[in-house]
Gaussian input, Z-matrix of N, CA and C with variables (Angstrom, degrees):
# hf/3-21g

backbone

0 1
 N
 C     1     B1
 C     2     B2     1     A1
 N     3     B3     2     A2     1     D1
 C     4     B4     3     A3     2     D2
 C     5     B5     4     A4     3     D3
 N     6     B6     5     A5     4     D4
 C     7     B7     6     A6     5     D5
 C     8     B8     7     A7     6     D6
 N     9     B9     8     A8     7     D7
 C    10    B10     9     A9     8     D8
 C    11    B11    10    A10     9     D9
 N    12    B12    11    A11    10    D10
 C    13    B13    12    A12    11    D11
 C    14    B14    13    A13    12    D12
 N    15    B15    14    A14    13    D13
 C    16    B16    15    A15    14    D14
 C    17    B17    16    A16    15    D15
 N    18    B18    17    A17    16    D16
 C    19    B19    18    A18    17    D17
 C    20    B20    19    A19    18    D18
 N    21    B21    20    A20    19    D19
 C    22    B22    21    A21    20    D20
 C    23    B23    22    A22    21    D21
 N    24    B24    23    A23    22    D22
 C    25    B25    24    A24    23    D23
 C    26    B26    25    A25    24    D24
 N    27    B27    26    A26    25    D25
 C    28    B28    27    A27    26    D26
 C    29    B29    28    A28    27    D27
 N    30    B30    29    A29    28    D28
 C    31    B31    30    A30    29    D29
 C    32    B32    31    A31    30    D30
 N    33    B33    32    A32    31    D31
 C    34    B34    33    A33    32    D32
 C    35    B35    34    A34    33    D33
 N    36    B36    35    A35    34    D34
 C    37    B37    36    A36    35    D35
 C    38    B38    37    A37    36    D36
 N    39    B39    38    A38    37    D37
 C    40    B40    39    A39    38    D38
 C    41    B41    40    A40    39    D39
 N    42    B42    41    A41    40    D40
 C    43    B43    42    A42    41    D41
 C    44    B44    43    A43    42    D42
 N    45    B45    44    A44    43    D43
 C    46    B46    45    A45    44    D44
 C    47    B47    46    A46    45    D45
 N    48    B48    47    A47    46    D46
 C    49    B49    48    A48    47    D47
 C    50    B50    49    A49    48    D48
 N    51    B51    50    A50    49    D49
 C    52    B52    51    A51    50    D50
 C    53    B53    52    A52    51    D51
 N    54    B54    53    A53    52    D52
 C    55    B55    54    A54    53    D53
 C    56    B56    55    A55    54    D54
 N    57    B57    56    A56    55    D55
 C    58    B58    57    A57    56    D56
 C    59    B59    58    A58    57    D57
 N    60    B60    59    A59    58    D58
 C    61    B61    60    A60    59    D59
 C    62    B62    61    A61    60    D60
 N    63    B63    62    A62    61    D61
 C    64    B64    63    A63    62    D62
 C    65    B65    64    A64    63    D63
 N    66    B66    65    A65    64    D64
 C    67    B67    66    A66    65    D65
 C    68    B68    67    A67    66    D66
 N    69    B69    68    A68    67    D67
 C    70    B70    69    A69    68    D68
 C    71    B71    70    A70    69    D69
 N    72    B72    71    A71    70    D70
 C    73    B73    72    A72    71    D71
 C    74    B74    73    A73    72    D72
 N    75    B75    74    A74    73    D73
 C    76    B76    75    A75    74    D74
 C    77    B77    76    A76    75    D75
 N    78    B78    77    A77    76    D76
 C    79    B79    78    A78    77    D77
 C    80    B80    79    A79    78    D78
 N    81    B81    80    A80    79    D79
 C    82    B82    81    A81    80    D80
 C    83    B83    82    A82    81    D81
 N    84    B84    83    A83    82    D82
 C    85    B85    84    A84    83    D83
 C    86    B86    85    A85    84    D84
 N    87    B87    86    A86    85    D85
 C    88    B88    87    A87    86    D86
 C    89    B89    88    A88    87    D87
 N    90    B90    89    A89    88    D88
 C    91    B91    90    A90    89    D89
 C    92    B92    91    A91    90    D90
 N    93    B93    92    A92    91    D91
 C    94    B94    93    A93    92    D92
 C    95    B95    94    A94    93    D93
 N    96    B96    95    A95    94    D94
 C    97    B97    96    A96    95    D95
 C    98    B98    97    A97    96    D96
 N    99    B99    98    A98    97    D97
 C   100   B100    99    A99    98    D98
 C   101   B101   100   A100    99    D99
 N   102   B102   101   A101   100   D100
 C   103   B103   102   A102   101   D101
 C   104   B104   103   A103   102   D102
 N   105   B105   104   A104   103   D103
 C   106   B106   105   A105   104   D104
 C   107   B107   106   A106   105   D105
 N   108   B108   107   A107   106   D106
 C   109   B109   108   A108   107   D107
 C   110   B110   109   A109   108   D108
 N   111   B111   110   A110   109   D109
 C   112   B112   111   A111   110   D110
 C   113   B113   112   A112   111   D111
 N   114   B114   113   A113   112   D112
 C   115   B115   114   A114   113   D113
 C   116   B116   115   A115   114   D114
 N   117   B117   116   A116   115   D115
 C   118   B118   117   A117   116   D116
 C   119   B119   118   A118   117   D117
 N   120   B120   119   A119   118   D118
 C   121   B121   120   A120   119   D119
 C   122   B122   121   A121   120   D120
 N   123   B123   122   A122   121   D121
 C   124   B124   123   A123   122   D122
 C   125   B125   124   A124   123   D123
 N   126   B126   125   A125   124   D124
 C   127   B127   126   A126   125   D125
 C   128   B128   127   A127   126   D126
 N   129   B129   128   A128   127   D127
 C   130   B130   129   A129   128   D128
 C   131   B131   130   A130   129   D129
 N   132   B132   131   A131   130   D130
 C   133   B133   132   A132   131   D131
 C   134   B134   133   A133   132   D132
 N   135   B135   134   A134   133   D133
 C   136   B136   135   A135   134   D134
 C   137   B137   136   A136   135   D135
 N   138   B138   137   A137   136   D136
 C   139   B139   138   A138   137   D137
 C   140   B140   139   A139   138   D138
 N   141   B141   140   A140   139   D139
 C   142   B142   141   A141   140   D140
 C   143   B143   142   A142   141   D141
 N   144   B144   143   A143   142   D142
 C   145   B145   144   A144   143   D143
 C   146   B146   145   A145   144   D144
 N   147   B147   146   A146   145   D145
 C   148   B148   147   A147   146   D146
 C   149   B149   148   A148   147   D147
 N   150   B150   149   A149   148   D148
 C   151   B151   150   A150   149   D149
 C   152   B152   151   A151   150   D150
 N   153   B153   152   A152   151   D151
 C   154   B154   153   A153   152   D152
 C   155   B155   154   A154   153   D153
 N   156   B156   155   A155   154   D154
 C   157   B157   156   A156   155   D155
 C   158   B158   157   A157   156   D156
 N   159   B159   158   A158   157   D157
 C   160   B160   159   A159   158   D158
 C   161   B161   160   A160   159   D159
 N   162   B162   161   A161   160   D160
 C   163   B163   162   A162   161   D161
 C   164   B164   163   A163   162   D162
 N   165   B165   164   A164   163   D163
 C   166   B166   165   A165   164   D164
 C   167   B167   166   A166   165   D165
 N   168   B168   167   A167   166   D166
 C   169   B169   168   A168   167   D167
 C   170   B170   169   A169   168   D168
 N   171   B171   170   A170   169   D169
 C   172   B172   171   A171   170   D170
 C   173   B173   172   A172   171   D171
 N   174   B174   173   A173   172   D172
 C   175   B175   174   A174   173   D173
 C   176   B176   175   A175   174   D174
 N   177   B177   176   A176   175   D175
 C   178   B178   177   A177   176   D176
 C   179   B179   178   A178   177   D177
 N   180   B180   179   A179   178   D178
 C   181   B181   180   A180   179   D179
 C   182   B182   181   A181   180   D180
 N   183   B183   182   A182   181   D181
 C   184   B184   183   A183   182   D182
 C   185   B185   184   A184   183   D183
 N   186   B186   185   A185   184   D184
 C   187   B187   186   A186   185   D185
 C   188   B188   187   A187   186   D186
 N   189   B189   188   A188   187   D187
 C   190   B190   189   A189   188   D188
 C   191   B191   190   A190   189   D189
 N   192   B192   191   A191   190   D190
 C   193   B193   192   A192   191   D191
 C   194   B194   193   A193   192   D192
 N   195   B195   194   A194   193   D193
 C   196   B196   195   A195   194   D194
 C   197   B197   196   A196   195   D195
 N   198   B198   197   A197   196   D196
 C   199   B199   198   A198   197   D197
 C   200   B200   199   A199   198   D198
 N   201   B201   200   A200   199   D199
 C   202   B202   201   A201   200   D200
 C   203   B203   202   A202   201   D201
 N   204   B204   203   A203   202   D202
 C   205   B205   204   A204   203   D203
 C   206   B206   205   A205   204   D204
 N   207   B207   206   A206   205   D205
 C   208   B208   207   A207   206   D206
 C   209   B209   208   A208   207   D207
 N   210   B210   209   A209   208   D208
 C   211   B211   210   A210   209   D209
 C   212   B212   211   A211   210   D210
 N   213   B213   212   A212   211   D211
 C   214   B214   213   A213   212   D212
 C   215   B215   214   A214   213   D213
 N   216   B216   215   A215   214   D214
 C   217   B217   216   A216   215   D215
 C   218   B218   217   A217   216   D216
 N   219   B219   218   A218   217   D217
 C   220   B220   219   A219   218   D218
 C   221   B221   220   A220   219   D219
 N   222   B222   221   A221   220   D220
 C   223   B223   222   A222   221   D221
 C   224   B224   223   A223   222   D222
 N   225   B225   224   A224   223   D223
 C   226   B226   225   A225   224   D224
 C   227   B227   226   A226   225   D225
 N   228   B228   227   A227   226   D226
 C   229   B229   228   A228   227   D227
 C   230   B230   229   A229   228   D228
 N   231   B231   230   A230   229   D229
 C   232   B232   231   A231   230   D230
 C   233   B233   232   A232   231   D231
 N   234   B234   233   A233   232   D232
 C   235   B235   234   A234   233   D233
 C   236   B236   235   A235   234   D234
 N   237   B237   236   A236   235   D235
 C   238   B238   237   A237   236   D236
 C   239   B239   238   A238   237   D237

   B1=1.4555
   B2=1.5203
   B3=1.3300
   B4=1.4599
   B5=1.5203
   B6=1.2967
   B7=1.4636
   B8=1.5380
   B9=1.3418
   B10=1.4637
   B11=1.5266
   B12=1.3444
   B13=1.4527
   B14=1.5236
   B15=1.3209
   B16=1.4599
   B17=1.5258
   B18=1.3010
   B19=1.4591
   B20=1.5207
   B21=1.3175
   B22=1.4560
   B23=1.5219
   B24=1.3292
   B25=1.4590
   B26=1.5169
   B27=1.2972
   B28=1.4608
   B29=1.5232
   B30=1.3080
   B31=1.4633
   B32=1.5224
   B33=1.2947
   B34=1.4591
   B35=1.5161
   B36=1.3173
   B37=1.4654
   B38=1.5191
   B39=1.3300
   B40=1.4667
   B41=1.5220
   B42=1.3137
   B43=1.4603
   B44=1.5265
   B45=1.3051
   B46=1.4544
   B47=1.5091
   B48=1.3436
   B49=1.4660
   B50=1.5264
   B51=1.3299
   B52=1.4606
   B53=1.5295
   B54=1.3219
   B55=1.4714
   B56=1.5275
   B57=1.3238
   B58=1.4593
   B59=1.5252
   B60=1.3341
   B61=1.4668
   B62=1.5320
   B63=1.3211
   B64=1.4632
   B65=1.5289
   B66=1.3379
   B67=1.4625
   B68=1.5288
   B69=1.3392
   B70=1.4680
   B71=1.5254
   B72=1.3231
   B73=1.4669
   B74=1.5262
   B75=1.3299
   B76=1.4627
   B77=1.5336
   B78=1.3257
   B79=1.4614
   B80=1.5295
   B81=1.3182
   B82=1.4738
   B83=1.5238
   B84=1.3263
   B85=1.4603
   B86=1.5157
   B87=1.3409
   B88=1.4622
   B89=1.5207
   B90=1.3328
   B91=1.4704
   B92=1.5249
   B93=1.3191
   B94=1.4627
   B95=1.5238
   B96=1.3532
   B97=1.4671
   B98=1.5256
   B99=1.3376
   B100=1.4589
   B101=1.5169
   B102=1.3269
   B103=1.4622
   B104=1.5231
   B105=1.3129
   B106=1.4594
   B107=1.5243
   B108=1.3245
   B109=1.4579
   B110=1.5126
   B111=1.3215
   B112=1.4598
   B113=1.5120
   B114=1.3222
   B115=1.4614
   B116=1.5125
   B117=1.3041
   B118=1.4622
   B119=1.5229
   B120=1.3167
   B121=1.4575
   B122=1.5154
   B123=1.3345
   B124=1.4568
   B125=1.5270
   B126=1.3133
   B127=1.4571
   B128=1.5207
   B129=1.3209
   B130=1.4561
   B131=1.5214
   B132=1.3002
   B133=1.4583
   B134=1.5190
   B135=1.3321
   B136=1.4729
   B137=1.5235
   B138=1.3202
   B139=1.4644
   B140=1.5215
   B141=1.3114
   B142=1.4566
   B143=1.5212
   B144=1.3248
   B145=1.4614
   B146=1.5233
   B147=1.3306
   B148=1.4644
   B149=1.5184
   B150=1.3320
   B151=1.4588
   B152=1.5233
   B153=1.3288
   B154=1.4661
   B155=1.5260
   B156=1.3157
   B157=1.4612
   B158=1.5233
   B159=1.3176
   B160=1.4600
   B161=1.5195
   B162=1.3293
   B163=1.4634
   B164=1.5348
   B165=1.3088
   B166=1.4532
   B167=1.5157
   B168=1.3206
   B169=1.4610
   B170=1.5287
   B171=1.3264
   B172=1.4698
   B173=1.5248
   B174=1.3397
   B175=1.4647
   B176=1.5316
   B177=1.3255
   B178=1.4707
   B179=1.5181
   B180=1.3183
   B181=1.4630
   B182=1.5277
   B183=1.3199
   B184=1.4591
   B185=1.5237
   B186=1.3224
   B187=1.4684
   B188=1.5278
   B189=1.3173
   B190=1.4654
   B191=1.5204
   B192=1.3135
   B193=1.4617
   B194=1.5329
   B195=1.3329
   B196=1.4674
   B197=1.5268
   B198=1.3244
   B199=1.4705
   B200=1.5255
   B201=1.3379
   B202=1.4552
   B203=1.5166
   B204=1.3377
   B205=1.4621
   B206=1.5273
   B207=1.3238
   B208=1.4553
   B209=1.5245
   B210=1.3247
   B211=1.4636
   B212=1.5209
   B213=1.3280
   B214=1.4545
   B215=1.5312
   B216=1.3109
   B217=1.4634
   B218=1.5178
   B219=1.3497
   B220=1.4745
   B221=1.5229
   B222=1.3087
   B223=1.4689
   B224=1.5259
   B225=1.3162
   B226=1.4620
   B227=1.5320
   B228=1.2936
   B229=1.4551
   B230=1.5125
   B231=1.3141
   B232=1.4538
   B233=1.5216
   B234=1.2898
   B235=1.4534
   B236=1.5311
   B237=1.3361
   B238=1.4708
   B239=1.5201
   A1=108.61
   A2=117.36
   A3=122.82
   A4=112.58
   A5=114.03
   A6=120.86
   A7=110.44
   A8=117.37
   A9=119.74
   A10=111.97
   A11=117.15
   A12=120.39
   A13=109.29
   A14=115.04
   A15=120.31
   A16=108.76
   A17=114.96
   A18=122.30
   A19=108.09
   A20=117.11
   A21=120.54
   A22=111.90
   A23=116.96
   A24=119.61
   A25=111.62
   A26=115.80
   A27=121.75
   A28=109.90
   A29=115.40
   A30=120.56
   A31=108.57
   A32=115.97
   A33=120.49
   A34=110.99
   A35=116.54
   A36=120.24
   A37=111.54
   A38=115.95
   A39=121.69
   A40=108.73
   A41=115.62
   A42=120.52
   A43=109.95
   A44=115.66
   A45=120.31
   A46=112.15
   A47=116.47
   A48=119.46
   A49=110.56
   A50=116.74
   A51=120.52
   A52=109.80
   A53=116.87
   A54=120.08
   A55=111.61
   A56=117.88
   A57=120.12
   A58=111.31
   A59=117.99
   A60=120.77
   A61=110.26
   A62=117.01
   A63=119.87
   A64=110.27
   A65=117.40
   A66=119.87
   A67=111.32
   A68=117.47
   A69=120.44
   A70=111.17
   A71=116.37
   A72=120.32
   A73=110.23
   A74=116.72
   A75=120.30
   A76=111.32
   A77=117.08
   A78=120.87
   A79=110.78
   A80=116.69
   A81=120.09
   A82=110.63
   A83=116.55
   A84=120.19
   A85=111.80
   A86=116.51
   A87=120.20
   A88=110.92
   A89=116.68
   A90=120.28
   A91=110.59
   A92=116.55
   A93=121.58
   A94=112.02
   A95=116.45
   A96=121.52
   A97=114.57
   A98=116.71
   A99=120.08
   A100=113.76
   A101=118.02
   A102=121.85
   A103=108.71
   A104=116.20
   A105=121.60
   A106=109.28
   A107=116.34
   A108=121.36
   A109=110.14
   A110=115.75
   A111=122.17
   A112=106.51
   A113=116.05
   A114=121.08
   A115=108.83
   A116=116.63
   A117=122.12
   A118=107.20
   A119=115.45
   A120=118.14
   A121=110.83
   A122=114.43
   A123=121.65
   A124=108.44
   A125=114.00
   A126=121.11
   A127=109.71
   A128=116.38
   A129=121.19
   A130=106.19
   A131=115.99
   A132=121.70
   A133=110.97
   A134=116.31
   A135=120.47
   A136=112.05
   A137=116.21
   A138=123.15
   A139=109.62
   A140=116.06
   A141=123.00
   A142=106.18
   A143=116.44
   A144=122.28
   A145=108.77
   A146=116.21
   A147=122.29
   A148=110.54
   A149=116.03
   A150=120.65
   A151=110.21
   A152=116.79
   A153=120.68
   A154=113.70
   A155=118.58
   A156=120.14
   A157=112.72
   A158=117.49
   A159=120.33
   A160=110.50
   A161=117.62
   A162=119.04
   A163=110.78
   A164=115.63
   A165=121.84
   A166=106.94
   A167=116.70
   A168=118.66
   A169=112.12
   A170=115.04
   A171=121.36
   A172=111.76
   A173=117.63
   A174=120.14
   A175=110.67
   A176=116.88
   A177=120.31
   A178=110.65
   A179=116.34
   A180=119.93
   A181=110.67
   A182=116.91
   A183=120.83
   A184=110.78
   A185=117.61
   A186=121.21
   A187=110.75
   A188=116.80
   A189=120.38
   A190=110.32
   A191=116.38
   A192=120.48
   A193=110.24
   A194=117.12
   A195=120.85
   A196=111.56
   A197=116.25
   A198=120.87
   A199=112.61
   A200=117.39
   A201=120.53
   A202=113.93
   A203=116.61
   A204=122.04
   A205=108.77
   A206=116.69
   A207=121.55
   A208=108.96
   A209=116.32
   A210=122.10
   A211=109.48
   A212=115.54
   A213=122.20
   A214=107.58
   A215=116.38
   A216=120.43
   A217=109.67
   A218=115.05
   A219=121.47
   A220=110.46
   A221=115.57
   A222=121.34
   A223=110.52
   A224=117.20
   A225=121.96
   A226=109.52
   A227=115.59
   A228=120.64
   A229=112.65
   A230=114.37
   A231=120.01
   A232=111.17
   A233=114.45
   A234=121.36
   A235=109.26
   A236=114.98
   A237=120.88
   A238=110.81
   D1=148.26
   D2=-177.53
   D3=-77.39
   D4=-174.57
   D5=178.55
   D6=-63.85
   D7=148.23
   D8=177.53
   D9=-78.76
   D10=-0.60
   D11=177.67
   D12=-149.98
   D13=162.73
   D14=177.27
   D15=-135.37
   D16=155.38
   D17=-179.24
   D18=-115.60
   D19=113.27
   D20=178.29
   D21=-84.46
   D22=-8.68
   D23=-179.35
   D24=72.66
   D25=-169.79
   D26=-177.81
   D27=-86.57
   D28=141.15
   D29=176.24
   D30=-113.15
   D31=165.59
   D32=177.74
   D33=-71.24
   D34=170.88
   D35=179.24
   D36=-62.17
   D37=140.78
   D38=179.04
   D39=-144.44
   D40=166.07
   D41=178.34
   D42=-66.79
   D43=159.21
   D44=175.94
   D45=-61.20
   D46=-36.64
   D47=179.54
   D48=-63.18
   D49=-43.23
   D50=179.90
   D51=-64.67
   D52=-47.74
   D53=-178.61
   D54=-59.84
   D55=-43.92
   D56=-178.49
   D57=-71.71
   D58=-35.66
   D59=177.79
   D60=-65.18
   D61=-43.03
   D62=178.95
   D63=-65.03
   D64=-39.68
   D65=176.11
   D66=-59.35
   D67=-40.44
   D68=178.93
   D69=-63.27
   D70=-41.84
   D71=178.62
   D72=-63.44
   D73=-44.23
   D74=179.89
   D75=-65.65
   D76=-37.19
   D77=177.65
   D78=-64.42
   D79=-43.58
   D80=178.00
   D81=-62.77
   D82=-39.98
   D83=177.98
   D84=-64.77
   D85=-39.62
   D86=178.44
   D87=-64.33
   D88=-40.35
   D89=178.86
   D90=-65.17
   D91=-36.62
   D92=-177.88
   D93=-77.31
   D94=-46.88
   D95=-170.94
   D96=-102.56
   D97=-13.04
   D98=-178.25
   D99=74.85
   D100=20.19
   D101=-179.94
   D102=-111.64
   D103=115.76
   D104=177.30
   D105=-79.88
   D106=157.24
   D107=-178.72
   D108=-129.91
   D109=132.94
   D110=170.10
   D111=-97.96
   D112=121.45
   D113=179.91
   D114=-134.62
   D115=124.43
   D116=175.72
   D117=-104.09
   D118=129.36
   D119=-177.89
   D120=-139.38
   D121=164.64
   D122=178.34
   D123=-124.62
   D124=157.05
   D125=179.01
   D126=-94.88
   D127=140.80
   D128=172.21
   D129=-97.38
   D130=101.94
   D131=-176.85
   D132=91.23
   D133=175.43
   D134=-179.89
   D135=-81.16
   D136=128.59
   D137=-179.89
   D138=-134.15
   D139=150.98
   D140=170.73
   D141=-117.51
   D142=118.69
   D143=-179.15
   D144=-101.92
   D145=115.88
   D146=-178.66
   D147=-101.68
   D148=144.79
   D149=172.70
   D150=-66.50
   D151=158.90
   D152=-172.54
   D153=-59.42
   D154=-30.67
   D155=-177.64
   D156=-110.02
   D157=8.31
   D158=-177.86
   D159=-71.26
   D160=129.19
   D161=178.93
   D162=-68.18
   D163=145.59
   D164=179.73
   D165=-155.56
   D166=115.71
   D167=-174.15
   D168=-99.38
   D169=174.10
   D170=-176.28
   D171=-62.29
   D172=-35.59
   D173=179.90
   D174=-65.62
   D175=-41.57
   D176=177.94
   D177=-65.92
   D178=-39.67
   D179=178.41
   D180=-63.76
   D181=-42.34
   D182=178.49
   D183=-63.68
   D184=-40.31
   D185=178.37
   D186=-62.97
   D187=-41.32
   D188=177.22
   D189=-62.98
   D190=-44.01
   D191=-179.19
   D192=-60.64
   D193=-44.56
   D194=178.68
   D195=-61.72
   D196=-33.66
   D197=-179.50
   D198=-84.23
   D199=-2.33
   D200=-179.86
   D201=78.51
   D202=22.56
   D203=-179.26
   D204=-103.89
   D205=127.22
   D206=177.72
   D207=-93.29
   D208=141.24
   D209=-176.26
   D210=-104.96
   D211=136.94
   D212=176.03
   D213=-134.75
   D214=147.79
   D215=179.10
   D216=-109.08
   D217=134.59
   D218=178.74
   D219=-85.66
   D220=156.65
   D221=175.10
   D222=-77.01
   D223=-14.65
   D224=-178.57
   D225=-101.84
   D226=170.12
   D227=-178.79
   D228=-82.96
   D229=-156.31
   D230=-177.90
   D231=93.96
   D232=-176.02
   D233=-177.96
   D234=-117.67
   D235=172.12
   D236=178.47
   D237=-63.00

């Protein structure tokens, strides 16, 4: 049997949407195959990554927009 985890190494900068979508795919694969993944990534531009249940209101979203920060929500929990 192979390693219980894999290392994808560092990737180039990508949008928050791309990074979170790839994380979701890797999470689904880990649940299915039992193989965890270490992935180091960078953001292309300023992003705010919110946990799936973290509250975020319209005023905060407007403030981010004014500051040029794009908001993305993760499939996992935690805070920004």
